[in-house]
C-alpha positions as CSV (number, residue, x, y, z in Angstrom):
1,M,-3.7,-20.6,-2.8
2,S,-4.2,-18.4,-6.0
3,Y,-1.8,-16.0,-7.9
4,E,-3.8,-13.1,-6.8
5,E,-4.0,-13.8,-3.1
6,R,0.0,-14.3,-3.0
7,N,0.0,-11.0,-4.7
8,A,-2.4,-9.5,-2.2
9,W,-0.3,-10.9,0.7
10,V,3.0,-9.3,-0.7
11,F,1.5,-6.3,-1.1
12,A,-0.1,-6.4,2.3
13,G,3.2,-6.7,3.7
14,V,5.2,-4.3,1.6
15,S,2.6,-1.8,2.1
16,I,3.1,-2.1,6.1
17,L,6.8,-2.2,6.0
18,T,7.1,0.9,4.0
19,G,4.7,2.7,6.1
20,I,6.7,1.8,9.0
21,Y,9.9,2.6,7.4
22,Y,9.0,6.1,6.5
23,L,7.5,6.8,9.8
24,S,10.8,5.7,12.0
25,T,12.8,7.7,9.1
26,M,11.0,10.8,9.7
27,L,10.6,10.3,13.5
28,G,13.9,8.9,13.8
29,G,16.0,11.8,13.6
30,D,17.3,14.6,15.7
31,P,14.7,15.5,18.1
32,S,15.9,19.4,17.9
33,V,15.1,19.5,14.4
34,P,11.1,20.2,13.7
35,L,9.6,17.6,11.6
36,V,8.7,20.3,8.8
37,A,12.5,21.1,8.3
38,R,13.7,17.3,7.7
39,D,14.3,15.7,4.5
40,W,10.8,14.5,4.1
41,K,11.1,14.6,0.2
42,T,14.1,12.2,-0.1
43,A,12.3,9.9,2.6
44,M,9.3,10.0,1.0
45,L,10.6,9.4,-2.6
46,T,13.0,6.7,-1.3
47,T,9.9,4.8,0.3
48,I,7.6,4.9,-2.4
49,G,10.4,4.0,-5.1
50,G,11.4,1.1,-2.6
51,G,8.0,0.0,-2.1
52,I,7.7,-0.5,-5.6
53,V,10.8,-2.3,-6.5
54,V,10.3,-4.8,-3.5
55,T,6.9,-5.3,-4.4
56,I,7.6,-6.3,-7.8
57,V,10.6,-8.5,-6.9
58,L,9.4,-10.0,-4.0
59,S,6.1,-10.9,-5.8
60,I,8.0,-12.5,-8.9
61,A,10.2,-14.5,-6.2
62,V,6.9,-15.7,-4.1
63,N,5.0,-16.9,-7.1
64,I,8.4,-18.4,-8.4
65,V,9.2,-20.5,-5.2
66,F,5.2,-21.0,-5.0
67,G,5.1,-22.8,-8.3
68,I,8.3,-24.8,-7.6
69,V,7.2,-25.9,-4.4
70,S,3.4,-26.8,-5.1
71,G,3.6,-27.2,-8.9
72,D,1.2,-24.5,-9.5
73,T,2.2,-22.2,-12.1
74,K,-1.1,-20.8,-13.2
75,T,-1.4,-17.2,-13.4
76,T,-4.5,-16.8,-15.2
77,S,-7.4,-15.3,-13.0
78,D,-11.2,-16.6,-12.8
79,I,-14.2,-13.9,-12.2
80,R,-14.1,-14.4,-8.5
81,D,-10.5,-13.1,-8.2
82,R,-11.4,-9.8,-10.7
83,Q,-14.5,-9.4,-8.5
84,I,-12.2,-9.7,-5.3
85,N,-9.7,-7.4,-6.7
86,R,-12.5,-4.8,-7.6
87,F,-13.8,-4.9,-4.2
88,G,-10.1,-4.4,-3.3
89,D,-9.7,-1.6,-5.3
90,Y,-13.0,0.0,-4.2
91,V,-12.1,-0.1,-0.6
92,G,-8.3,1.4,-1.5
93,H,-9.9,4.3,-3.7
94,S,-12.0,5.8,-1.1
95,F,-8.7,6.2,1.1
96,V,-7.0,8.1,-1.7
97,I,-10.3,10.0,-2.1
98,I,-9.9,11.0,1.6
99,G,-6.2,11.6,1.8
100,A,-7.0,13.8,-1.4
101,V,-9.6,15.5,0.2
102,G,-7.6,16.2,3.5
103,A,-4.8,17.6,1.2
104,L,-7.4,20.2,-0.5
105,I,-8.7,21.1,3.3
106,L,-4.9,21.8,4.2
107,L,-4.3,23.7,1.3
108,M,-7.3,25.8,2.0
109,L,-5.9,26.6,5.3
110,D,-2.7,27.7,4.0
111,M,-0.9,24.7,5.8
112,P,2.7,24.1,4.7
113,S,3.6,21.6,1.6
114,F,4.8,19.3,4.2
115,W,1.5,18.6,5.8
116,V,-0.2,18.2,2.4
117,A,2.3,15.8,1.2
118,Q,1.6,13.9,4.5
119,A,-2.0,13.7,3.9
120,I,-1.6,12.4,0.6
121,F,0.9,9.8,1.6
122,L,-1.1,8.8,4.4
123,G,-4.2,8.6,1.9
124,F,-2.0,6.3,-0.1
125,F,-0.3,4.2,2.6
126,A,-4.3,3.6,4.1
127,S,-5.2,2.5,0.7
128,G,-2.7,-0.1,0.1
129,C,-3.0,-1.7,3.3
130,L,-6.5,-1.6,3.4
131,S,-7.4,-2.8,0.1
132,S,-4.8,-5.9,0.4
133,I,-6.9,-6.4,3.9
134,A,-9.9,-6.6,2.4
135,R,-8.7,-8.5,-0.5
136,I,-7.1,-11.1,1.8
137,A,-10.0,-11.2,4.0
138,S,-12.2,-11.9,1.0
139,Y,-10.3,-14.9,-0.1
140,R,-9.9,-16.1,3.6
141,F,-13.4,-15.8,4.6
142,G,-15.7,-15.9,1.4
143,F,-16.5,-13.3,-0.8
144,S,-20.4,-12.5,-1.5
145,P,-20.9,-9.9,-4.1
146,W,-23.7,-8.0,-3.5
């Protein structure tokens, strides 16, 4: 397993777990309080910041452990790794754009900032999950650039 593939697995896992954490934080409060009135800013900032920190720490830890166990400490990427990363970025960027367009539509409809922020966050969440899944699938099932 290459360095880049290990990082894709870490990013996929952290992306999914942070999305679950944010959803449970937002929906797990007092049911009598409407979603818009909840402290979504702190929950969102905690989720994003925690996800970044956990991704960095876990990526370093996984690569160190894998290097010790397998003896493979190579961190350079070849052309296939770069093509797979580019493909994953293309997949991910499309969902960031979808989230941004959704946020623009919500702004045009004069929706509260809560819903605009949720649309942007959903775009980033989908981007992180699906770009990682595209990378992992490319590594596992083959990648043929068109």
